[in-house]
C-alpha positions in Angstrom: -49.1 -160.8 -138.9 -47.9 -161.1 -135.3 -46.5 -158.3 -133.3 -43.0 -157.5 -133.1 -41.6 -158.2 -129.6 -41.0 -155.0 -127.5 -37.3 -155.2 -128.2 -37.9 -155.3 -132.2 -40.6 -152.7 -131.9 -38.3 -150.3 -130.0 -35.6 -150.9 -132.5 -38.0 -149.9 -135.4 -39.0 -146.9 -133.4 -35.2 -145.9 -133.1 -34.5 -146.7 -136.7 -36.7 -143.7 -137.7 -34.0 -141.4 -136.2 -32.6 -141.4 -139.7 -35.2 -138.8 -140.6 -34.6 -136.9 -137.6 -33.9 -133.1 -138.4 -30.3 -133.5 -137.0 -29.6 -134.6 -140.7 -31.4 -131.5 -142.3 -28.9 -129.4 -144.2 -30.0 -126.2 -142.2 -29.0 -128.0 -138.7 -25.9 -129.4 -140.3 -25.1 -125.7 -141.4 -25.7 -124.6 -137.6 -23.8 -127.3 -136.0 -20.8 -127.0 -138.3 -20.2 -123.5 -137.7 -21.2 -122.3 -141.2 -24.2 -120.1 -140.2 -24.3 -116.1 -140.0 -25.4 -114.7 -136.9 -28.9 -113.6 -138.6 -29.3 -117.4 -139.4 -28.8 -118.4 -135.9 -31.2 -115.6 -134.7 -33.7 -116.6 -137.4 -33.3 -120.2 -136.1 -33.7 -119.3 -132.4 -36.7 -116.8 -133.1 -38.6 -119.3 -135.0 -37.8 -122.4 -132.8 -39.4 -120.4 -130.0 -42.9 -121.1 -131.6 -42.0 -124.7 -131.0 -40.8 -124.3 -127.4 -43.8 -122.3 -126.1 -46.2 -125.0 -127.9 -44.7 -127.8 -125.8 -46.5 -127.3 -122.5 -49.8 -126.7 -124.4 -49.1 -130.0 -126.3 -48.6 -131.7 -122.9 -51.5 -130.2 -121.3 -53.5 -131.5 -124.0 -52.3 -135.1 -123.4 -52.9 -134.6 -119.7 -56.7 -133.5 -120.3 -57.1 -136.7 -122.5 -55.5 -139.1 -120.3 -57.7 -140.8 -117.5 -54.6 -142.7 -115.8 -53.7 -141.2 -112.6 -50.0 -142.6 -112.8 -49.3 -141.5 -116.1 -50.4 -137.9 -115.5 -48.5 -137.8 -112.1 -45.4 -138.4 -114.4 -46.1 -136.2 -117.6 -47.0 -133.1 -115.6 -43.0 -132.7 -115.0 -42.8 -131.8 -118.6 -44.9 -128.8 -118.1 -43.2 -127.8 -115.1 -39.7 -128.3 -117.0 -41.0 -125.7 -119.5 -43.1 -123.3 -117.9 -41.0 -123.3 -114.9 -42.4 -123.3 -111.0 -42.1 -121.8 -107.7 -43.0 -124.4 -104.9 -42.0 -123.0 -101.8 -38.2 -122.3 -101.8 -37.7 -124.5 -104.9 -37.6 -122.3 -108.0 -37.0 -123.1 -111.7 -37.5 -120.6 -114.3 -38.1 -123.3 -116.9 -37.2 -124.2 -120.4 -39.1 -121.3 -122.1 -37.2 -118.7 -119.9 -33.9 -120.7 -120.6 -34.7 -120.3 -124.4 -35.4 -116.4 -124.1 -32.1 -116.3 -122.5 -30.6 -117.8 -125.5 -32.3 -115.3 -127.6 -30.7 -112.6 -125.6 -27.2 -114.3 -125.9 -27.5 -114.5 -130.0 -28.4 -110.9 -129.8 -32.2 -110.9 -130.0 -34.5 -108.9 -127.7 -37.1 -110.6 -125.5 -39.5 -108.4 -127.0 -39.0 -109.2 -130.6 -38.9 -113.1 -129.6 -42.3 -112.9 -127.6 -44.1 -110.9 -130.2 -43.1 -113.5 -132.7 -42.4 -110.7 -135.4 -39.8 -113.1 -136.9 -42.3 -116.1 -137.3 -42.4 -117.8 -140.6 -46.0 -118.8 -141.6 -44.9 -122.5 -142.6 -43.4 -122.7 -139.1 -46.5 -121.6 -137.4 -48.5 -124.0 -139.5 -46.1 -126.8 -138.6 -46.2 -126.2 -135.0 -50.0 -125.8 -134.9 -50.5 -128.9 -136.8 -48.5 -130.9 -134.0 -50.6 -129.2 -131.2 -53.7 -130.1 -132.8 -52.8 -133.6 -133.1 -52.1 -133.9 -129.6 -55.4 -132.4 -128.8 -57.5 -134.6 -130.8 -55.7 -138.0 -131.0 -56.1 -140.7 -128.3 -53.7 -139.8 -125.6 -51.5 -142.8 -126.3 -51.0 -141.6 -130.0 -50.2 -138.1 -128.4 -47.5 -139.7 -126.3 -46.1 -141.6 -129.2 -45.6 -138.4 -131.1 -43.6 -137.2 -128.3 -40.8 -140.0 -129.1 -38.9 -137.9 -131.3 -37.2 -137.1 -127.8 -35.4 -140.5 -128.7 -32.9 -138.6 -130.9 -33.0 -135.2 -129.3 -30.0 -135.5 -126.6 -27.6 -136.1 -129.4 -28.6 -133.0 -131.2 -28.4 -131.1 -127.8 -24.8 -132.7 -127.2 -23.9 -131.6 -130.7 -24.6 -128.1 -130.0 -22.9 -127.9 -126.8 -19.9 -129.5 -128.4 -19.7 -127.3 -131.5 -21.4 -124.1 -131.0 -18.8 -122.7 -128.2 -15.9 -122.9 -130.8 -17.9 -121.9 -133.9 -19.8 -119.2 -132.5 -17.6 -117.6 -129.5 -20.0 -114.4 -129.8 -22.7 -116.4 -128.0 -22.6 -115.8 -124.4 -22.0 -119.4 -122.7 -24.8 -119.1 -120.3 -27.2 -118.8 -122.9 -26.7 -122.6 -124.0 -28.2 -123.8 -120.6 -31.5 -124.7 -122.3 -29.3 -127.4 -124.3 -27.6 -128.7 -121.1 -30.9 -129.0 -119.2 -32.3 -131.0 -122.1 -29.8 -133.5 -122.4 -30.9 -135.2 -118.9 -34.5 -134.2 -119.2 -34.9 -135.7 -122.6 -33.5 -139.1 -121.4 -36.1 -139.2 -118.5 -39.0 -138.2 -120.8 -38.0 -140.7 -123.3 -38.4 -143.6 -120.5 -41.7 -142.5 -119.9 -43.0 -142.0 -123.5 -41.5 -145.4 -124.5 -43.0 -147.3 -121.7 -46.4 -146.2 -122.5 -45.9 -146.7 -126.5 -44.5 -150.4 -126.1 -47.6 -151.2 -123.7 -50.4 -149.7 -125.7 -49.3 -150.6 -129.3 -49.1 -154.3 -128.9 -50.4 -155.6 -132.4 -48.7 -155.2 -135.6 -51.2 -152.9 -136.6 -51.0 -150.7 -134.0 -47.3 -150.8 -134.1 -47.3 -149.8 -137.7 -49.7 -146.9 -136.6 -47.1 -145.8 -133.9 -44.4 -145.8 -136.6 -46.7 -143.6 -138.9 -47.2 -141.2 -135.9 -43.6 -140.9 -135.2 -42.9 -140.5 -138.9 -45.5 -137.4 -138.8 -43.7 -136.0 -135.7 -40.5 -136.1 -137.5 -42.0 -134.6 -140.9 -43.2 -131.7 -138.6 -39.5 -131.0 -137.3 -38.3 -131.2 -141.0 -40.9 -129.0 -142.2 -40.0 -126.3 -139.6 -36.2 -126.6 -140.8 -37.4 -126.5 -144.6 -39.0 -123.1 -144.1 -36.3 -121.7 -142.1 -33.8 -122.7 -144.9 -36.1 -121.2 -147.7 -36.3 -117.9 -145.7 -32.6 -117.7 -144.3 -31.0 -120.0 -146.8 -28.3 -122.5 -146.3 -24.5 -121.9 -146.4 -22.5 -124.6 -148.3 
């Protein structure tokens, strides 16, 4: 079989968004205002496991990548999440922004940082993703990040609906979502460029679709675990 054109291949990657966790009942509950405070807090506390794993995953990609130009661009992701202080320029980073979200929904930093609310299945899913990034060819690990194709929409939903549905959440706590709307778009450009260039045969393109589905399944499984622990309100 001949390879799909870059346009066709990208369209097939984007089509996988049908399986993005924006459609999961637990996320739908959150974004339609049906969640109780303890469900919101449970989501924030467990999603933190994923947030702190992102720079670890990206460091694994950097460690496996011999391409200097790719590394120069990819390192920005670690700075985005871990934060940085270079001269007079300071950015507390996404992990800090998530901790402020946790405080805004009524959690303490201590209980989020010590992961006392962690659901074992969520931890298992996150670890599976990080281990994949460590062991896979770096181009495959890059491809797995392409769930970012669908991320801006989920962040926009939260920004549009949470202030109305959950007025008890302090507005400044939503800054993480504001930041990620633009950051995710930038990240997609780089990840998509690598994926479209490397996966250039039909067999490789199918492999890329399988990898993207694996990552989608990771995110879906996390929501399954939280739905089982905290329930889903009709």
